[in-house]
C-alpha positions as CSV (number, residue, x, y, z in Angstrom):
1,X,-16.1,89.7,92.0
2,X,-16.6,89.6,95.8
3,X,-20.3,89.4,95.3
4,X,-20.0,86.3,93.0
5,X,-17.7,84.6,95.6
6,X,-20.2,85.3,98.4
7,X,-23.1,83.9,96.3
8,X,-21.1,80.8,95.6
9,X,-20.1,80.4,99.3
10,X,-23.7,80.9,100.5
11,X,-25.3,78.8,97.9
12,X,-22.8,76.0,97.0
13,X,-25.3,74.3,94.8
14,X,-25.6,77.4,92.6
15,X,-25.1,76.2,89.0
16,X,-22.5,77.4,86.6
17,X,-25.2,78.9,84.4
18,X,-26.6,81.0,87.3
19,X,-23.1,82.3,88.1
20,X,-22.6,83.1,84.5
21,X,-25.9,85.0,84.4
22,X,-24.9,86.9,87.5
23,X,-21.6,88.0,85.9
24,X,-23.6,89.3,82.9
25,X,-25.9,91.3,85.1
26,X,-23.1,92.8,87.0
27,X,-21.3,93.8,83.8
28,X,-24.6,95.2,82.4
29,X,-25.0,97.3,85.6
30,X,-21.4,98.6,85.3
31,X,-21.9,99.4,81.7
32,X,-25.3,101.1,82.3
33,X,-23.7,103.2,85.0
34,X,-21.3,104.8,82.5
35,X,-20.9,108.4,83.0
36,X,-22.6,109.1,79.7
37,X,-26.0,110.9,79.9
38,X,-28.8,109.6,77.7
39,X,-27.8,109.0,74.1
40,X,-30.4,111.6,72.7
41,X,-28.3,114.4,74.3
42,X,-25.5,113.6,71.8
43,X,-25.2,113.9,68.0
44,X,-24.5,110.2,67.7
45,X,-24.7,107.0,69.7
46,X,-21.3,106.1,68.3
47,X,-18.5,108.0,66.6
48,X,-15.7,105.9,65.2
49,X,-12.3,107.4,64.4
50,X,-10.9,105.3,61.6
51,X,-12.6,103.7,58.6
52,X,-10.5,100.5,58.2
53,X,-11.7,97.0,58.6
54,X,-12.4,97.0,62.4
55,X,-13.9,100.5,62.4
56,X,-16.3,99.9,59.5
57,X,-17.4,96.5,60.8
58,X,-18.2,98.0,64.2
59,X,-20.0,101.0,62.8
60,X,-22.1,99.0,60.4
61,X,-23.1,96.4,63.1
62,X,-23.9,99.2,65.6
63,X,-26.2,100.8,63.0
64,X,-27.8,97.7,61.5
65,X,-27.8,95.2,64.3
66,X,-28.2,97.5,67.2
67,X,-30.2,100.3,65.6
68,X,-27.8,103.1,66.7
69,X,-27.0,106.4,65.1
70,X,-23.4,106.2,64.0
71,X,-20.7,108.3,62.2
72,X,-17.3,107.3,60.9
73,X,-14.4,109.8,60.6
74,X,-11.8,109.0,58.1
75,X,-9.1,110.9,56.1
76,X,-9.5,111.4,52.4
77,X,-8.5,108.6,50.1
78,X,-5.0,108.3,48.9
79,X,-2.9,105.1,48.1
80,X,-0.1,106.6,50.3
81,X,-1.0,107.2,53.9
82,X,0.0,110.3,55.8
83,X,-1.2,112.6,58.6
84,X,-3.7,114.1,56.0
85,X,-4.6,111.1,53.8
86,X,-6.0,107.6,54.3
87,X,-9.3,106.4,53.0
88,X,-12.2,104.1,53.8
89,X,-11.0,100.5,53.8
90,X,-7.8,101.3,55.7
91,X,-4.4,99.6,55.5
92,X,-5.7,96.2,54.4
93,X,-7.7,97.4,51.4
94,X,-5.6,100.4,50.2
95,X,-2.0,99.7,51.1
96,X,-1.8,96.2,52.7
97,X,-3.4,92.8,52.2
98,X,-5.3,93.4,49.0
99,X,-2.8,95.3,46.8
100,X,0.0,93.0,48.2
101,X,-1.9,89.9,47.2
102,X,-2.6,91.3,43.7
103,X,1.1,91.8,43.3
104,X,1.8,88.3,44.6
105,X,-0.6,87.0,41.9
106,X,0.9,89.2,39.2
107,X,4.5,88.4,40.0
108,X,3.8,84.7,40.6
109,X,3.1,84.0,36.9
110,X,6.9,84.1,36.5
111,X,7.2,80.8,38.3
112,X,4.2,79.4,36.5
113,X,5.9,80.2,33.1
114,X,9.1,78.5,34.3
115,X,7.1,75.4,35.5
116,X,5.1,75.3,32.3
117,X,8.1,74.5,30.2
118,X,8.5,71.2,32.1
119,X,5.0,70.3,30.9
120,X,5.9,70.8,27.2
121,X,4.8,74.4,26.8
122,X,6.9,76.5,24.4
123,X,6.8,80.3,24.2
124,X,9.1,83.3,23.9
125,X,10.3,84.9,27.1
126,X,7.3,86.6,28.8
127,X,7.6,90.2,30.0
128,X,5.8,92.0,32.9
129,X,4.4,95.4,32.1
130,X,4.6,96.8,35.6
131,X,2.6,100.0,34.6
132,X,-0.3,97.9,33.5
133,X,-0.3,95.9,36.8
134,X,0.1,99.1,38.8
135,X,-2.8,100.8,37.0
136,X,-5.1,97.8,37.4
137,X,-4.2,97.5,41.1
138,X,-5.0,101.1,41.7
139,X,-8.3,100.8,40.0
140,X,-9.2,97.9,42.2
141,X,-8.4,99.6,45.5
142,X,-10.2,102.7,44.4
143,X,-13.2,100.5,43.6
144,X,-13.0,98.8,47.0
145,X,-12.7,102.2,48.7
146,X,-16.0,103.2,47.0
147,X,-17.6,99.9,48.1
148,X,-16.7,100.7,51.7
149,X,-18.4,104.1,51.3
150,X,-21.5,102.4,49.9
151,X,-21.6,99.9,52.8
152,X,-21.6,102.7,55.3
153,X,-24.2,104.6,53.3
154,X,-26.5,101.5,53.0
155,X,-26.2,101.0,56.7
156,X,-27.2,104.7,57.3
157,X,-23.8,105.4,58.8
158,X,-22.7,109.0,58.4
159,X,-19.2,109.3,56.7
160,X,-17.3,112.3,57.8
161,X,-14.1,113.1,55.8
162,X,-11.3,114.5,57.9
163,X,-9.2,113.8,61.0
164,X,-10.7,113.2,64.5
165,X,-9.3,114.3,67.8
166,X,-10.8,113.7,71.2
167,X,-11.6,116.8,73.3
168,X,-13.2,114.7,76.0
169,X,-14.8,111.3,76.3
170,X,-17.9,112.4,74.4
171,X,-16.6,115.1,72.0
172,X,-14.5,114.7,68.8
173,X,-13.0,117.6,67.0
174,X,-13.1,117.1,63.2
175,X,-10.6,118.9,61.0
176,X,-11.8,118.8,57.4
177,X,-9.4,118.6,54.4
178,X,-9.9,122.4,53.9
179,X,-8.8,123.1,57.4
180,X,-12.2,124.0,58.9
181,X,-12.9,122.6,62.3
182,X,-16.1,121.4,63.9
183,X,-17.2,119.2,66.8
184,X,-19.4,116.1,67.0
185,X,-20.6,114.4,70.2
186,X,-21.3,110.8,70.9
187,X,-22.3,108.6,73.8
188,X,-19.4,106.3,72.9
189,X,-16.2,106.8,70.9
190,X,-14.4,104.0,69.2
191,X,-10.7,104.4,68.2
192,X,-9.8,102.2,65.2
193,X,-6.9,104.0,63.5
194,X,-4.8,101.0,62.7
195,X,-1.0,101.1,62.5
196,X,1.9,102.7,60.5
197,X,5.0,101.2,59.0
198,X,8.3,101.7,60.9
199,X,11.8,102.5,59.8
200,X,14.9,101.6,61.7
201,X,16.8,104.4,63.4
202,X,19.9,104.2,61.3
203,X,21.8,106.9,59.3
204,X,20.2,107.5,55.9
205,X,16.9,105.9,56.9
206,X,15.2,108.8,55.1
207,X,16.5,107.4,51.8
208,X,14.6,104.2,52.3
209,X,10.9,103.4,51.7
210,X,8.3,101.3,53.4
211,X,5.7,98.9,52.1
212,X,3.3,101.9,51.5
213,X,5.6,103.4,48.9
214,X,6.6,100.0,47.5
215,X,3.0,99.5,46.4
216,X,3.0,102.6,44.3
217,X,6.4,102.6,42.5
218,X,6.2,103.4,38.8
219,X,8.5,100.7,37.4
220,X,10.2,97.5,38.4
221,X,13.5,98.3,40.1
222,X,16.6,96.5,38.9
223,X,18.0,96.0,42.4
224,X,16.2,96.0,45.7
225,X,17.2,95.4,49.3
226,X,14.4,94.4,51.8
227,X,15.2,95.0,55.4
228,X,13.4,92.7,57.9
229,X,12.5,89.1,58.3
230,X,8.8,89.3,59.1
231,X,5.9,88.4,56.9
232,X,5.8,91.7,55.0
233,X,9.6,91.3,54.3
234,X,9.4,87.8,52.8
235,X,6.3,88.7,50.9
236,X,7.8,91.7,49.2
237,X,11.1,89.8,48.6
238,X,9.1,87.2,46.7
239,X,7.2,89.9,44.7
240,X,10.3,91.8,43.7
241,X,12.2,88.6,42.9
242,X,9.5,87.1,40.8
243,X,9.1,90.4,38.9
244,X,12.7,90.2,37.7
245,X,14.4,92.3,40.2
246,X,17.8,91.4,41.8
247,X,16.5,91.0,45.3
248,X,18.4,91.0,48.6
249,X,16.8,90.4,52.0
250,X,18.5,91.3,55.3
251,X,17.4,90.0,58.7
252,X,19.0,89.7,62.0
253,X,17.8,86.2,62.9
254,X,19.3,83.0,61.4
255,X,15.9,82.3,59.8
256,X,13.0,84.6,58.8
257,X,9.5,84.8,60.4
258,X,10.3,85.1,64.1
259,X,7.5,83.6,66.2
260,X,6.5,81.0,63.6
261,X,7.2,77.3,64.0
262,X,10.9,76.6,63.6
263,X,10.4,74.0,60.8
264,X,8.3,76.6,58.9
265,X,11.0,79.2,59.3
266,X,13.7,76.9,58.0
267,X,11.5,75.9,55.0
268,X,10.8,79.6,54.1
269,X,14.5,80.5,54.4
270,X,15.4,77.6,52.0
271,X,12.7,78.6,49.5
272,X,13.9,82.2,49.4
273,X,17.4,81.0,48.4
274,X,16.1,78.4,46.0
275,X,13.9,80.9,44.2
276,X,16.9,83.3,43.7
277,X,16.6,85.8,46.5
278,X,20.0,86.8,48.0
279,X,19.6,86.1,51.7
280,X,21.7,87.9,54.3
281,X,20.8,86.1,57.5
282,X,22.1,87.0,61.0
283,X,22.9,90.5,59.6
284,X,22.0,94.0,60.6
285,X,21.9,97.1,58.4
286,X,24.2,99.9,59.6
287,X,23.6,102.9,57.2
288,X,22.2,103.9,53.9
289,X,24.1,106.3,51.6
290,X,23.4,107.8,48.3
291,X,26.2,107.1,45.7
292,X,27.5,109.5,43.1
293,X,25.4,107.5,40.5
294,X,22.3,108.4,42.4
295,X,21.8,104.8,43.5
296,X,21.9,103.6,47.1
297,X,24.6,101.8,49.1
298,X,23.7,99.7,52.2
299,X,26.4,99.0,54.8
300,X,25.9,95.9,56.9
301,X,27.5,94.7,60.1
302,X,28.8,91.6,58.3
303,X,30.0,91.2,54.8
304,X,30.5,93.7,52.0
305,X,28.1,96.6,51.4
306,X,25.2,96.1,49.0
307,X,25.8,98.7,46.3
308,X,24.0,100.2,43.3
309,X,20.6,99.6,44.8
310,X,17.5,101.3,43.3
311,X,15.4,100.8,46.5
312,X,16.1,100.0,50.1
313,X,12.7,99.0,51.7
314,X,12.1,98.9,55.4
315,X,9.8,96.0,56.4
316,X,10.8,96.3,60.1
317,X,7.5,96.2,61.8
318,X,4.5,98.4,62.3
319,X,3.5,100.7,65.2
320,X,0.0,101.5,66.5
321,X,-1.2,104.7,64.9
322,X,-2.0,107.0,67.9
323,X,-0.4,110.2,66.7
324,X,-0.7,110.5,63.0
325,X,-2.6,112.8,63.2
326,X,-2.8,113.6,66.9
327,X,-5.8,111.8,68.4
328,X,-5.8,113.8,71.7
329,X,-5.6,110.6,73.7
330,X,-3.1,111.8,76.3
331,X,-5.1,114.9,77.0
332,X,-8.3,113.0,77.8
333,X,-6.5,110.3,79.9
334,X,-6.5,107.4,77.5
335,X,-3.5,105.3,78.5
336,X,-1.0,103.7,76.1
337,X,1.1,100.7,76.8
338,X,4.9,100.5,76.4
339,X,4.5,99.8,72.7
340,X,2.4,102.9,72.1
341,X,-0.8,100.9,71.7
342,X,-4.1,101.9,73.2
343,X,-4.4,100.0,76.5
344,X,-7.7,98.1,76.6
345,X,-9.4,95.5,78.8
346,X,-10.6,92.2,77.5
347,X,-13.8,93.9,76.3
348,X,-11.9,96.6,74.3
349,X,-12.6,99.3,76.8
350,X,-9.9,101.9,77.3
351,X,-8.9,103.5,80.6
352,X,-11.5,106.3,79.9
353,X,-15.2,105.7,80.3
354,X,-17.1,105.5,77.0
355,X,-13.9,105.4,74.9
356,X,-13.2,102.0,73.2
357,X,-10.5,100.7,70.8
358,X,-10.2,97.8,68.4
359,X,-7.8,96.6,65.7
360,X,-4.1,97.2,65.2
361,X,-4.1,100.4,67.3
362,X,-4.5,98.0,70.3
363,X,-1.6,95.8,69.1
364,X,-3.3,92.5,70.1
365,X,-3.2,90.2,67.0
366,X,-2.7,92.5,64.1
367,X,-4.7,90.8,61.4
368,X,-7.7,92.1,59.5
369,X,-10.1,89.2,60.4
370,X,-9.2,89.8,64.1
371,X,-10.1,93.5,63.8
372,X,-13.4,92.4,62.3
373,X,-14.0,90.0,65.2
374,X,-13.1,92.7,67.8
375,X,-15.4,95.2,66.1
376,X,-18.3,92.7,66.3
377,X,-17.5,91.9,70.0
378,X,-17.4,95.6,70.8
379,X,-20.9,96.2,69.4
380,X,-22.3,93.2,71.3
381,X,-20.8,94.4,74.5
382,X,-21.5,98.1,74.2
383,X,-24.9,98.2,72.6
384,X,-26.6,94.7,72.8
385,X,-26.3,93.9,76.5
386,X,-24.2,90.9,75.6
387,X,-20.7,91.2,77.1
388,X,-18.4,89.5,74.5
389,X,-14.7,89.0,74.6
390,X,-12.8,88.6,71.4
391,X,-11.7,85.0,71.2
392,X,-8.0,84.7,70.2
393,X,-7.8,80.9,70.4
394,X,-6.9,79.1,67.1
395,X,-6.7,82.2,64.9
396,X,-5.5,81.0,61.5
397,X,-3.1,83.1,59.4
398,X,-1.1,83.0,56.2
399,X,2.1,84.5,54.8
400,X,2.0,85.1,51.1
401,X,5.6,84.4,50.4
402,X,6.3,82.2,47.4
403,X,5.3,79.4,48.1
404,X,3.0,80.6,50.9
405,X,2.6,79.6,54.5
406,X,-0.6,78.6,56.3
407,X,-0.7,78.1,60.0
408,X,-3.1,77.7,62.9
409,X,-2.6,76.9,66.6
410,X,0.5,76.3,68.6
411,X,4.1,75.9,67.4
412,X,6.4,73.2,68.6
413,X,8.4,75.7,70.6
414,X,5.2,77.0,72.3
415,X,4.1,73.5,73.5
416,X,7.6,72.8,74.8
417,X,7.6,76.1,76.7
418,X,4.2,75.3,78.2
419,X,5.5,71.9,79.3
420,X,3.0,69.9,77.3
421,X,3.5,66.4,76.1
422,X,2.9,66.3,72.3
423,X,3.4,64.1,69.4
424,X,4.8,66.0,66.4
425,X,4.1,64.8,62.9
426,X,6.3,66.2,60.1
427,X,6.1,65.5,56.3
428,X,8.4,67.1,53.8
429,X,8.1,66.1,50.1
430,X,8.4,67.3,46.5
431,X,4.9,68.1,45.3
432,X,3.5,66.2,42.3
433,X,3.8,69.2,40.0
434,X,7.6,69.3,40.6
435,X,8.0,65.8,39.1
436,X,7.6,67.4,35.6
437,X,8.4,71.1,36.2
438,X,11.8,70.2,37.7
439,X,11.5,72.8,40.4
440,X,13.8,72.1,43.4
441,X,11.4,72.8,46.2
442,X,9.7,70.8,48.9
443,X,6.4,71.3,50.7
444,X,6.3,71.1,54.5
445,X,3.3,69.8,56.4
446,X,3.3,69.6,60.2
447,X,0.9,68.6,62.9
448,X,1.2,68.8,66.7
449,X,-1.1,66.6,68.9
450,X,-1.6,66.9,72.6
451,X,-1.0,63.3,73.9
452,X,-3.2,63.3,77.0
453,X,-6.3,64.6,75.1
454,X,-5.5,63.5,71.5
455,X,-6.5,67.0,70.4
456,X,-4.7,68.6,67.5
457,X,-3.2,71.9,68.8
458,X,-1.2,73.1,65.9
459,X,-1.1,72.6,62.1
460,X,1.4,74.3,59.8
461,X,2.1,74.1,56.1
462,X,4.5,75.6,53.6
463,X,3.3,75.0,50.0
464,X,0.9,76.1,47.3
465,X,-2.7,76.8,48.4
466,X,-1.7,76.5,52.1
467,X,-3.8,79.5,53.0
468,X,-6.9,78.0,51.4
469,X,-6.2,74.6,53.1
470,X,-5.6,76.2,56.5
471,X,-8.9,78.0,56.6
472,X,-10.7,74.6,56.9
473,X,-8.3,73.4,59.6
474,X,-8.9,76.6,61.5
475,X,-12.6,75.5,61.8
476,X,-11.5,71.9,62.8
477,X,-9.2,73.1,65.6
478,X,-11.8,75.5,66.8
479,X,-14.2,72.6,67.1
480,X,-11.7,70.6,69.1
481,X,-10.6,68.2,66.4
482,X,-8.7,65.1,67.6
483,X,-6.0,63.0,65.8
484,X,-8.4,60.1,65.8
485,X,-10.9,62.1,63.9
486,X,-8.4,63.1,61.3
487,X,-7.2,59.5,61.0
488,X,-10.8,58.5,60.3
489,X,-11.2,61.1,57.5
490,X,-10.9,60.0,53.9
491,X,-8.3,62.0,52.0
492,X,-8.7,63.7,48.6
493,X,-6.3,62.1,46.1
494,X,-4.0,63.2,44.6
495,X,-3.5,66.3,46.7
496,X,-1.0,67.7,49.1
497,X,-3.6,68.3,51.8
498,X,-4.4,64.6,52.1
499,X,-1.1,64.2,53.9
500,X,-2.8,65.7,57.0
501,X,-5.2,62.8,57.2
502,X,-2.6,60.0,56.4
503,X,0.0,60.8,59.0
504,X,0.2,57.8,61.3
505,X,3.7,57.7,62.8
506,X,4.9,60.6,65.0
507,X,8.2,62.1,63.9
508,X,9.0,62.8,67.5
509,X,7.5,63.3,70.9
510,X,8.2,66.4,73.0
511,X,7.7,66.7,76.7
512,X,6.7,64.0,79.2
513,X,3.4,62.7,80.4
């Protein structure tokens, strides 16, 4: 840094590109002076601990794009994760995004059947065979687990089944499923072990389950309580409710989805109630007890207990997985932050030379596509002499509640906090389908525009297909889309998305110029 400042002072006409090149050269020098001896002295150029989205992406790219010798260490496949089980594909494929979305699809037909009657369809009451859905879901995640294995094999990446523990910054101890132990060495080690579901520290917590177990239950429960107000909580509340279960959701905030735009939070809370979920807002669980009937009772800090529950599900956040099983991080000096996440710099380097980390274990933005991006950036930095920081600006995301949420960019609360002057456009309306179905539900579309630059800095939607719609707007905001450009765009009619290009009058202005 001092060298760059001195160059700029001595040669004031030095161009931005020259300064940028100098930064790259300095980074390359620092990287090349790593304490690792030459790669041929090791078994591998890279050993990755964790075969989820980020780990597999990084390993494949390092092998195929950078020509490196790579191995991935991952626990044996099982739908339920533990200290001895996991599987290639990780949380997203085996016990997260994919099986959850399949259950959203499966349960969502209930609402489609209800809406169909408004369009003249007549039929006897449909019934969900949960065992069929569960079996087909399991077949699909097993298929995807196999595909991940094939992707590694096709990339000439060695797949090592077992758990990995760092002995030093170039040595990983592998414990195989049969208990046998061996060591592998590598010039670089990548930690990509993801996260694990949390339970609240309340009496009787051991009687509850998490989303892991919820995805493998054998039959539809008659009565469920979901604890939490985040995206996993509202998604599973929707799944259980649409599957015919009496569903309660308990969260401590007045509205769900803390951190999302306030209008979005209000809309999701209203939709939960309108679709039949029993909402216990501004409420905390106190204890879980087993009743004489064998069912569960949940005591709350407000209102009557919820009794005769088949399941109490914790959806109360996730923690970085740095100790299940023990990764040996503390012993080799890899520092963790206050949340227990692996501490990394902006290039995903840990506090120990030649040890890197990507994905949920670093607790940056815990989304599968972000882990993929971080894995690619790591390979570019570590092996391709192209220092690359993951770019977290305008990361789109979705919540697959029913109806779903799609969002990209800043919330209204964030622009106010930053002191920005923004025009806020809000449209809430009954979708065309509801005209005949009779469903009492509104869509929400919201846009936030920075007044001085006319740039669109936030777009949010609650309504059918919002996740699909938001992917396109993610590209637009990444490209610096302006309100004028949206105004000049021809809409697709009739559609809900066309509202985004027909908003002309701001609902309100926040901040001052």
